[in-house]
Each structure stands twice: as structure tokens, then as C-alpha cells.
N, CA, C and O atoms as CSV, one atom per row, in Angstrom:
chain,resi,resn,atom,element,x,y,z
A,1,UNK,N,N,0.950,-1.097,-0.037
A,1,UNK,CA,C,0.019,0.052,0.055
A,1,UNK,C,C,0.933,1.226,-0.028
A,1,UNK,O,O,2.028,1.210,0.533
A,2,UNK,N,N,0.513,2.222,-0.701
A,2,UNK,CA,C,1.202,3.478,-0.810
A,2,UNK,C,C,1.220,4.318,0.466
A,2,UNK,O,O,0.229,4.436,1.188
A,3,UNK,N,N,2.449,4.919,0.714
A,3,UNK,CA,C,2.316,5.929,1.871
A,3,UNK,C,C,1.376,6.982,1.614
A,3,UNK,O,O,1.163,7.318,0.449
A,4,UNK,N,N,0.782,7.549,2.585
A,4,UNK,CA,C,-0.138,8.728,2.536
A,4,UNK,C,C,-1.177,8.686,3.459
A,4,UNK,O,O,-1.107,7.923,4.422
A,5,UNK,N,N,-2.256,9.510,3.256
A,5,UNK,CA,C,-3.366,9.660,4.268
A,5,UNK,C,C,-4.540,8.791,3.736
A,5,UNK,O,O,-4.858,8.774,2.547
A,6,UNK,N,N,-5.098,8.142,4.611
A,6,UNK,CA,C,-6.273,7.230,4.321
A,6,UNK,C,C,-7.494,7.510,5.261
A,6,UNK,O,O,-7.368,7.681,6.473
A,7,UNK,N,N,-8.650,7.542,4.611
A,7,UNK,CA,C,-9.817,7.532,5.360
A,7,UNK,C,C,-10.033,6.188,6.061
A,7,UNK,O,O,-9.792,5.163,5.423
A,8,UNK,N,N,-10.464,6.112,7.308
A,8,UNK,CA,C,-10.661,4.976,7.995
A,8,UNK,C,C,-12.255,4.889,8.536
A,8,UNK,O,O,-12.771,5.747,9.252
A,9,UNK,N,N,-12.864,3.791,8.092
A,9,UNK,CA,C,-14.155,3.553,8.651
A,9,UNK,C,C,-14.160,2.330,9.385
A,9,UNK,O,O,-13.655,1.332,8.871
A,10,UNK,N,N,-14.734,2.275,10.673
A,10,UNK,CA,C,-14.710,1.083,11.551
A,10,UNK,C,C,-16.055,0.805,12.217
A,10,UNK,O,O,-16.845,1.728,12.411
A,11,UNK,N,N,-16.327,-0.444,12.569
A,11,UNK,CA,C,-17.467,-0.779,13.187
A,11,UNK,C,C,-17.300,-1.997,14.073
A,11,UNK,O,O,-16.467,-2.862,13.802
A,12,UNK,N,N,-18.046,-2.060,15.070
A,12,UNK,CA,C,-18.156,-3.230,16.077
A,12,UNK,C,C,-19.823,-3.394,16.208
A,12,UNK,O,O,-20.603,-2.533,15.799
A,13,UNK,N,N,-20.214,-4.595,16.823
A,13,UNK,CA,C,-21.601,-4.679,17.149
A,13,UNK,C,C,-22.151,-3.570,18.122
A,13,UNK,O,O,-23.363,-3.378,18.218
A,14,UNK,N,N,-21.260,-2.872,18.816
A,14,UNK,CA,C,-21.659,-1.834,19.719
A,14,UNK,C,C,-21.748,-0.378,18.986
A,14,UNK,O,O,-22.659,0.402,19.266
A,15,UNK,N,N,-20.854,-0.102,18.140
A,15,UNK,CA,C,-20.959,1.236,17.527
A,15,UNK,C,C,-20.025,1.294,16.225
A,15,UNK,O,O,-19.324,0.336,15.898
A,16,UNK,N,N,-20.072,2.428,15.552
A,16,UNK,CA,C,-19.181,2.576,14.383
A,16,UNK,C,C,-18.531,3.924,14.416
A,16,UNK,O,O,-18.951,4.759,15.217
A,17,UNK,N,N,-17.516,4.211,13.589
A,17,UNK,CA,C,-16.917,5.536,13.568
A,17,UNK,C,C,-16.068,5.733,12.388
A,17,UNK,O,O,-16.029,4.847,11.535
A,18,UNK,N,N,-15.466,6.680,12.274
A,18,UNK,CA,C,-14.567,7.113,11.160
A,18,UNK,C,C,-13.363,8.090,11.590
A,18,UNK,O,O,-13.455,8.814,12.582
A,19,UNK,N,N,-12.349,8.055,10.852
A,19,UNK,CA,C,-11.272,8.942,11.166
A,19,UNK,C,C,-10.228,8.943,9.985
A,19,UNK,O,O,-10.565,8.602,8.852
A,20,UNK,N,N,-9.020,9.318,10.280
A,20,UNK,CA,C,-7.968,9.253,9.284
A,20,UNK,C,C,-6.775,8.692,9.906
A,20,UNK,O,O,-6.517,8.780,11.107
A,21,UNK,N,N,-6.000,8.060,8.947
A,21,UNK,CA,C,-4.623,7.529,9.379
A,21,UNK,C,C,-3.560,7.998,8.309
A,21,UNK,O,O,-3.857,8.101,7.118
A,22,UNK,N,N,-2.531,8.225,8.718
A,22,UNK,CA,C,-1.230,8.440,7.843
A,22,UNK,C,C,-0.381,7.359,7.944
A,22,UNK,O,O,0.058,7.055,9.053
A,23,UNK,N,N,-0.042,6.648,6.829
A,23,UNK,CA,C,0.890,5.620,6.694
A,23,UNK,C,C,2.161,6.151,6.202
A,23,UNK,O,O,2.219,6.809,5.164
A,24,UNK,N,N,3.250,5.861,6.973
A,24,UNK,CA,C,4.517,6.278,6.538
A,24,UNK,C,C,5.450,4.974,6.726
A,24,UNK,O,O,5.785,4.570,7.839
A,25,UNK,N,N,5.803,4.406,5.605
A,25,UNK,CA,C,6.462,3.055,5.710
A,25,UNK,C,C,5.620,2.057,6.371
A,25,UNK,O,O,4.512,1.763,5.922
A,26,UNK,N,N,6.166,1.474,7.532
A,26,UNK,CA,C,5.309,0.486,8.268
A,26,UNK,C,C,4.567,1.159,9.412
A,26,UNK,O,O,3.778,0.523,10.109
A,27,UNK,N,N,4.836,2.506,9.608
A,27,UNK,CA,C,4.219,3.113,10.804
A,27,UNK,C,C,2.758,3.739,10.420
A,27,UNK,O,O,2.502,4.251,9.330
A,28,UNK,N,N,1.926,3.618,11.420
A,28,UNK,CA,C,0.637,4.348,11.250
A,28,UNK,C,C,0.307,5.343,12.330
A,28,UNK,O,O,0.605,5.072,13.493
A,29,UNK,N,N,-0.247,6.399,12.047
A,29,UNK,CA,C,-0.572,7.533,12.839
A,29,UNK,C,C,-1.918,7.975,12.588
A,29,UNK,O,O,-2.177,8.360,11.448
A,30,UNK,N,N,-2.841,7.983,13.491
A,30,UNK,CA,C,-4.191,8.362,13.120
A,30,UNK,C,C,-5.021,8.650,14.394
A,30,UNK,O,O,-4.573,8.592,15.539
A,31,UNK,N,N,-6.289,8.968,14.048
A,31,UNK,CA,C,-7.303,9.246,15.205
A,31,UNK,C,C,-8.590,9.726,14.544
A,31,UNK,O,O,-8.773,9.872,13.335
A,32,UNK,N,N,-9.475,9.952,15.565
A,32,UNK,CA,C,-10.706,10.442,15.436
A,32,UNK,C,C,-11.123,11.546,16.460
A,32,UNK,O,O,-10.257,12.095,17.141
A,33,UNK,N,N,-12.430,11.870,16.572
A,33,UNK,CA,C,-12.745,12.839,17.515
A,33,UNK,C,C,-12.513,12.587,18.972
A,33,UNK,O,O,-12.432,13.496,19.798
A,34,UNK,N,N,-12.402,11.209,19.275
A,34,UNK,CA,C,-12.180,10.740,20.673
A,34,UNK,C,C,-10.946,10.081,20.954
A,34,UNK,O,O,-10.600,10.030,22.135
A,35,UNK,N,N,-10.186,9.540,20.033
A,35,UNK,CA,C,-9.103,8.554,20.142
A,35,UNK,C,C,-7.990,8.936,19.201
A,35,UNK,O,O,-8.232,9.418,18.094
A,36,UNK,N,N,-6.811,8.725,19.631
A,36,UNK,CA,C,-5.573,8.707,18.753
A,36,UNK,C,C,-5.005,7.361,18.706
A,36,UNK,O,O,-5.032,6.660,19.718
A,37,UNK,N,N,-4.510,6.957,17.645
A,37,UNK,CA,C,-3.829,5.592,17.480
A,37,UNK,C,C,-2.488,5.676,16.801
A,37,UNK,O,O,-2.266,6.539,15.952
A,38,UNK,N,N,-1.585,4.780,17.172
A,38,UNK,CA,C,-0.262,4.705,16.557
A,38,UNK,C,C,-0.018,3.230,16.578
A,38,UNK,O,O,-0.586,2.466,17.359
A,39,UNK,N,N,0.941,2.839,15.592
A,39,UNK,CA,C,1.230,1.484,15.502
A,39,UNK,C,C,1.996,1.129,14.274
A,39,UNK,O,O,2.497,2.048,13.626
A,40,UNK,N,N,2.145,-0.145,13.871
A,40,UNK,CA,C,2.834,-0.624,12.831
A,40,UNK,C,C,1.958,-1.587,12.002
A,40,UNK,O,O,1.072,-2.241,12.554
A,41,UNK,N,N,2.216,-1.681,10.604
A,41,UNK,CA,C,1.547,-2.456,9.823
A,41,UNK,C,C,2.628,-3.269,8.874
A,41,UNK,O,O,3.473,-2.655,8.222
A,42,UNK,N,N,2.528,-4.618,8.859
A,42,UNK,CA,C,3.309,-5.374,8.060
A,42,UNK,C,C,2.607,-5.832,6.838
A,42,UNK,O,O,1.439,-6.208,6.935
A,43,UNK,N,N,3.221,-5.834,5.692
A,43,UNK,CA,C,2.646,-6.255,4.400
A,43,UNK,C,C,3.443,-7.490,3.862
A,43,UNK,O,O,4.674,-7.501,3.857
A,44,UNK,N,N,2.702,-8.495,3.425
A,44,UNK,CA,C,3.276,-9.571,2.747
A,44,UNK,C,C,2.377,-9.978,1.568
A,44,UNK,O,O,1.379,-10.676,1.744
A,45,UNK,N,N,2.724,-9.562,0.464
A,45,UNK,CA,C,1.802,-9.643,-0.746
A,45,UNK,C,C,0.612,-8.778,-0.447
A,45,UNK,O,O,0.709,-7.610,-0.070
A,46,UNK,N,N,-0.517,-9.421,-0.637
A,46,UNK,CA,C,-1.792,-8.625,-0.422
A,46,UNK,C,C,-2.261,-8.687,1.125
A,46,UNK,O,O,-3.249,-8.067,1.520
A,47,UNK,N,N,-1.471,-9.481,1.945
A,47,UNK,CA,C,-1.896,-9.685,3.271
A,47,UNK,C,C,-1.311,-8.591,4.267
A,47,UNK,O,O,-0.132,-8.251,4.167
A,48,UNK,N,N,-2.139,-8.056,5.214
A,48,UNK,CA,C,-1.721,-7.012,6.124
A,48,UNK,C,C,-2.017,-7.510,7.514
A,48,UNK,O,O,-3.015,-8.172,7.800
A,49,UNK,N,N,-1.019,-7.121,8.406
A,49,UNK,CA,C,-1.226,-7.320,9.914
A,49,UNK,C,C,-0.865,-6.015,10.515
A,49,UNK,O,O,0.068,-5.359,10.054
A,50,UNK,N,N,-1.560,-5.615,11.516
A,50,UNK,CA,C,-1.194,-4.343,12.140
A,50,UNK,C,C,-1.464,-4.556,13.657
A,50,UNK,O,O,-2.284,-5.349,14.120
A,51,UNK,N,N,-0.657,-3.735,14.351
A,51,UNK,CA,C,-0.835,-3.844,15.935
A,51,UNK,C,C,-0.803,-2.277,16.233
A,51,UNK,O,O,0.171,-1.596,15.912
A,52,UNK,N,N,-1.895,-1.763,16.850
A,52,UNK,CA,C,-2.111,-0.464,17.183
A,52,UNK,C,C,-2.241,-0.095,18.688
A,52,UNK,O,O,-2.871,-0.884,19.392
A,53,UNK,N,N,-1.704,1.039,19.266
A,53,UNK,CA,C,-2.089,1.293,20.538
A,53,UNK,C,C,-3.112,2.506,20.438
A,53,UNK,O,O,-2.875,3.494,19.742
A,54,UNK,N,N,-4.163,2.364,21.122
A,54,UNK,CA,C,-5.312,3.282,21.000
A,54,UNK,C,C,-5.450,4.016,22.321
A,54,UNK,O,O,-5.524,3.387,23.377
A,55,UNK,N,N,-5.489,5.407,22.271
A,55,UNK,CA,C,-5.501,6.155,23.491
A,55,UNK,C,C,-6.681,7.243,23.411
A,55,UNK,O,O,-6.747,7.996,22.439
A,56,UNK,N,N,-7.466,7.294,24.298
A,56,UNK,CA,C,-8.511,8.317,24.407
A,56,UNK,C,C,-7.904,9.724,24.725
A,56,UNK,O,O,-7.141,9.891,25.676
A,57,UNK,N,N,-8.285,10.721,23.880
A,57,UNK,CA,C,-7.827,12.101,24.152
A,57,UNK,C,C,-9.018,12.864,24.456
A,57,UNK,O,O,-8.826,13.948,25.006
A,58,UNK,N,N,-10.319,12.488,24.188
A,58,UNK,CA,C,-11.558,13.274,24.521
A,58,UNK,C,C,-12.444,12.480,25.226
A,58,UNK,O,O,-13.127,11.656,24.618
A,59,UNK,N,N,-12.542,12.635,26.632
A,59,UNK,CA,C,-13.346,11.879,27.416
A,59,UNK,C,C,-14.945,11.851,27.050
A,59,UNK,O,O,-15.726,11.021,27.515
A,60,UNK,N,N,-15.263,12.792,26.231
A,60,UNK,CA,C,-16.654,12.961,25.761
A,60,UNK,C,C,-17.064,11.929,24.783
A,60,UNK,O,O,-18.242,11.834,24.441
A,61,UNK,N,N,-16.046,11.072,24.272
A,61,UNK,CA,C,-16.352,9.960,23.242
A,61,UNK,C,C,-16.088,8.682,23.828
A,61,UNK,O,O,-15.062,8.503,24.484
A,62,UNK,N,N,-16.995,7.713,23.631
A,62,UNK,CA,C,-16.766,6.297,24.079
A,62,UNK,C,C,-16.154,5.482,22.878
A,62,UNK,O,O,-16.404,5.766,21.706
A,63,UNK,N,N,-15.413,4.547,23.225
A,63,UNK,CA,C,-14.765,3.647,22.182
A,63,UNK,C,C,-15.868,2.762,21.546
A,63,UNK,O,O,-16.901,2.485,22.155
A,64,UNK,N,N,-15.598,2.337,20.305
A,64,UNK,CA,C,-16.476,1.444,19.660
A,64,UNK,C,C,-16.541,-0.006,20.428
A,64,UNK,O,O,-17.362,-0.871,20.124
A,65,UNK,N,N,-15.623,-0.140,21.398
A,65,UNK,CA,C,-15.530,-1.352,22.166
A,65,UNK,C,C,-16.230,-1.076,23.492
A,65,UNK,O,O,-16.295,-1.998,24.305
A,66,UNK,N,N,-16.763,0.117,23.782
A,66,UNK,CA,C,-17.328,0.397,25.009
A,66,UNK,C,C,-16.508,1.431,25.826
A,66,UNK,O,O,-15.882,2.332,25.268
A,67,UNK,N,N,-16.536,1.275,27.076
A,67,UNK,CA,C,-15.891,2.276,27.988
A,67,UNK,C,C,-14.352,2.025,28.216
A,67,UNK,O,O,-13.895,1.914,29.354
A,68,UNK,N,N,-13.576,1.939,27.084
A,68,UNK,CA,C,-12.198,1.669,27.175
A,68,UNK,C,C,-11.493,3.001,27.003
A,68,UNK,O,O,-11.958,3.803,26.194
A,69,UNK,N,N,-10.352,3.313,27.736
A,69,UNK,CA,C,-9.663,4.409,27.531
A,69,UNK,C,C,-8.247,4.300,26.948
A,69,UNK,O,O,-7.663,5.257,26.441
A,70,UNK,N,N,-7.738,3.065,27.058
A,70,UNK,CA,C,-6.469,2.727,26.388
A,70,UNK,C,C,-6.452,1.270,26.119
A,70,UNK,O,O,-6.913,0.475,26.937
A,71,UNK,N,N,-5.932,0.903,24.995
A,71,UNK,CA,C,-5.967,-0.596,24.626
A,71,UNK,C,C,-5.112,-0.890,23.435
A,71,UNK,O,O,-4.897,0.039,22.657
A,72,UNK,N,N,-4.628,-1.998,23.211
A,72,UNK,CA,C,-4.022,-2.477,21.957
A,72,UNK,C,C,-5.007,-3.134,21.124
A,72,UNK,O,O,-5.887,-3.854,21.595
A,73,UNK,N,N,-4.856,-2.875,19.795
A,73,UNK,CA,C,-5.778,-3.465,18.845
A,73,UNK,C,C,-4.843,-4.303,17.764
A,73,UNK,O,O,-3.893,-3.791,17.172
A,74,UNK,N,N,-5.237,-5.566,17.620
A,74,UNK,CA,C,-4.521,-6.416,16.599
A,74,UNK,C,C,-5.442,-6.599,15.465
A,74,UNK,O,O,-6.589,-7.007,15.647
A,75,UNK,N,N,-4.972,-6.306,14.288
A,75,UNK,CA,C,-5.725,-6.359,13.129
A,75,UNK,C,C,-5.089,-7.226,11.942
A,75,UNK,O,O,-3.864,-7.227,11.826
A,76,UNK,N,N,-5.852,-7.932,11.094
A,76,UNK,CA,C,-5.238,-8.610,9.988
A,76,UNK,C,C,-6.285,-8.528,8.800
A,76,UNK,O,O,-7.482,-8.394,9.057
A,77,UNK,N,N,-5.886,-8.598,7.680
A,77,UNK,CA,C,-6.719,-8.618,6.516
A,77,UNK,C,C,-5.997,-8.593,5.192
A,77,UNK,O,O,-4.926,-9.193,5.100
A,78,UNK,N,N,-6.554,-7.871,4.042
A,78,UNK,CA,C,-5.842,-7.759,2.935
A,78,UNK,C,C,-6.156,-6.463,2.202
A,78,UNK,O,O,-7.137,-5.791,2.521
A,79,UNK,N,N,-5.350,-6.116,1.244
A,79,UNK,CA,C,-5.501,-4.902,0.380
A,79,UNK,C,C,-5.575,-5.289,-1.115
A,79,UNK,O,O,-5.066,-6.319,-1.556
A,80,UNK,N,N,-6.214,-4.428,-1.825
A,80,UNK,CA,C,-6.256,-4.377,-3.184
A,80,UNK,C,C,-5.954,-3.029,-3.681
A,80,UNK,O,O,-6.772,-2.113,-3.599
A,81,UNK,N,N,-4.771,-2.900,-4.202
A,81,UNK,CA,C,-4.275,-1.546,-4.438
A,81,UNK,C,C,-4.197,-0.684,-3.170
A,81,UNK,O,O,-3.571,-1.132,-2.209
A,82,UNK,N,N,-4.760,0.464,-3.099
A,82,UNK,CA,C,-4.621,1.317,-1.940
A,82,UNK,C,C,-5.964,1.366,-1.106
A,82,UNK,O,O,-6.342,2.368,-0.499
A,83,UNK,N,N,-6.580,0.266,-1.147
A,83,UNK,CA,C,-7.866,0.086,-0.274
A,83,UNK,C,C,-7.624,-1.211,0.530
A,83,UNK,O,O,-6.980,-2.126,0.017
A,84,UNK,N,N,-8.104,-1.304,1.720
A,84,UNK,CA,C,-7.933,-2.501,2.624
A,84,UNK,C,C,-8.986,-2.699,3.446
A,84,UNK,O,O,-9.581,-1.721,3.898
A,85,UNK,N,N,-9.374,-3.998,3.763
A,85,UNK,CA,C,-10.243,-4.391,4.793
A,85,UNK,C,C,-9.509,-5.233,5.733
A,85,UNK,O,O,-8.771,-6.134,5.333
A,86,UNK,N,N,-9.708,-4.937,7.120
A,86,UNK,CA,C,-9.067,-5.617,8.193
A,86,UNK,C,C,-9.984,-6.048,9.311
A,86,UNK,O,O,-10.953,-5.314,9.507
A,87,UNK,N,N,-9.858,-7.026,10.016
A,87,UNK,CA,C,-10.635,-7.367,11.221
A,87,UNK,C,C,-9.734,-7.696,12.320
A,87,UNK,O,O,-8.635,-8.205,12.101
A,88,UNK,N,N,-10.190,-7.402,13.596
A,88,UNK,CA,C,-9.404,-7.601,14.682
A,88,UNK,C,C,-10.233,-7.622,15.932
A,88,UNK,O,O,-11.460,-7.525,15.962
A,89,UNK,N,N,-9.383,-7.767,17.021
A,89,UNK,CA,C,-9.849,-7.838,18.389
A,89,UNK,C,C,-8.867,-7.149,19.299
A,89,UNK,O,O,-7.710,-6.911,18.950
A,90,UNK,N,N,-9.375,-6.830,20.504
A,90,UNK,CA,C,-8.572,-6.464,21.635
A,90,UNK,C,C,-8.808,-7.224,22.847
A,90,UNK,O,O,-9.940,-7.535,23.217
A,91,UNK,N,N,-7.697,-7.537,23.495
A,91,UNK,CA,C,-7.934,-8.361,24.816
A,91,UNK,C,C,-8.718,-7.700,25.854
A,91,UNK,O,O,-9.225,-8.306,26.798
A,92,UNK,N,N,-8.814,-6.347,25.644
A,92,UNK,CA,C,-9.566,-5.491,26.663
A,92,UNK,C,C,-11.059,-5.668,26.481
A,92,UNK,O,O,-11.834,-5.309,27.368
A,93,UNK,N,N,-11.464,-6.198,25.385
A,93,UNK,CA,C,-12.894,-6.396,25.143
A,93,UNK,C,C,-13.127,-7.736,24.430
A,93,UNK,O,O,-13.462,-7.772,23.246
A,94,UNK,N,N,-12.935,-8.870,25.197
A,94,UNK,CA,C,-12.930,-10.137,24.478
A,94,UNK,C,C,-14.343,-10.446,23.901
A,94,UNK,O,O,-15.411,-10.202,24.461
A,95,UNK,N,N,-14.163,-11.021,22.691
A,95,UNK,CA,C,-15.382,-11.471,22.009
A,95,UNK,C,C,-16.038,-10.386,21.039
A,95,UNK,O,O,-16.994,-10.652,20.310
A,96,UNK,N,N,-15.469,-9.230,21.103
A,96,UNK,CA,C,-15.950,-8.093,20.182
A,96,UNK,C,C,-14.994,-7.905,19.005
A,96,UNK,O,O,-13.841,-7.507,19.173
A,97,UNK,N,N,-15.499,-8.198,17.825
A,97,UNK,CA,C,-14.690,-8.043,16.775
A,97,UNK,C,C,-14.877,-6.712,16.055
A,97,UNK,O,O,-16.019,-6.267,15.940
A,98,UNK,N,N,-13.821,-6.042,15.559
A,98,UNK,CA,C,-13.955,-4.892,14.792
A,98,UNK,C,C,-13.539,-4.999,13.274
A,98,UNK,O,O,-12.546,-5.640,12.929
A,99,UNK,N,N,-14.367,-4.325,12.381
A,99,UNK,CA,C,-13.995,-4.312,11.013
A,99,UNK,C,C,-13.502,-2.953,10.610
A,99,UNK,O,O,-14.145,-1.950,10.919
A,100,UNK,N,N,-12.393,-2.887,9.937
A,100,UNK,CA,C,-11.776,-1.532,9.612
A,100,UNK,C,C,-11.668,-1.491,8.009
A,100,UNK,O,O,-11.200,-2.437,7.376
A,101,UNK,N,N,-12.080,-0.468,7.487
A,101,UNK,CA,C,-11.797,-0.219,6.044
A,101,UNK,C,C,-10.879,1.043,5.823
A,101,UNK,O,O,-11.066,2.114,6.401
A,102,UNK,N,N,-9.925,0.811,4.975
A,102,UNK,CA,C,-8.987,1.974,4.640
A,102,UNK,C,C,-9.199,2.285,3.181
A,102,UNK,O,O,-9.220,1.413,2.312
A,103,UNK,N,N,-9.363,3.645,2.944
A,103,UNK,CA,C,-9.564,4.101,1.515
A,103,UNK,C,C,-8.528,5.258,1.310
A,103,UNK,O,O,-8.610,6.229,2.062
A,104,UNK,N,N,-7.605,5.224,0.389
A,104,UNK,CA,C,-6.574,6.121,0.125
A,104,UNK,C,C,-7.117,7.404,-0.285
A,104,UNK,O,O,-8.000,7.446,-1.142
A,105,UNK,N,N,-6.642,8.488,0.278
A,105,UNK,CA,C,-7.065,9.896,0.046
A,105,UNK,C,C,-6.002,10.658,-0.812
A,105,UNK,O,O,-6.298,11.257,-1.846
A,106,UNK,N,N,-4.810,10.588,-0.322
A,106,UNK,CA,C,-3.635,11.453,-0.986
A,106,UNK,C,C,-2.283,11.061,-0.511
A,106,UNK,O,O,-2.143,10.582,0.615
A,107,UNK,N,N,-1.296,11.240,-1.304
A,107,UNK,CA,C,0.056,10.918,-0.834
A,107,UNK,C,C,0.635,12.179,0.017
A,107,UNK,O,O,1.762,12.127,0.510
């Protein structure tokens, strides 16, 4: 996937949301109105694996996992060109799966 700015849409059975993420090499930097996230993404062919640290910066917003303020999120999926779909979980909210869609905006 190309380095640049991506639109991020995500949902769990509890809630959904959207934000942006900036990909620089294997590093990811992003956020939305309530949370910031940083981490790394590994690519192998069309397969993607990411590990993110998610931190609440606005206590007026609840996580799509419920009332979590800080957690790690493990994601895996695949990409086609500069779009990707990943799914994952966090140990902080067992049994709740998240689906994340990335869409390239610009380099």
C-alpha cells in the first residue's frame, strides 16, 4: 500500500466511527474525535497485519468497544491497491470483533 493519508471507517456490534490514518513506511498515525492511535503494519503480498495502541484524548467520546480509555488492537486482512479491509480484536474487550476499511485519500 502506498504511503499517504487514508480515510478509516470502523465498526463493531456496539458502535461505528470514522477517522484518518497517515501511513509512513510501516508506521501508522491516526485518530478520530475521541481517540488517537499509533502502530505498525506489516505487508506480505496482499496480506496485512497491524498492531495499534489506541488512547482516548477526549473523554466525551466512548470507544466502539465500550468504555475503554487505552488498549492495543490487533488487526489482519488484505488490500487491493490502496484500499484495505481488516478485522481484529482487543484483549480489553474479549469477543467483540472490529472491521476496519481503509481508503486512500492522497500521498
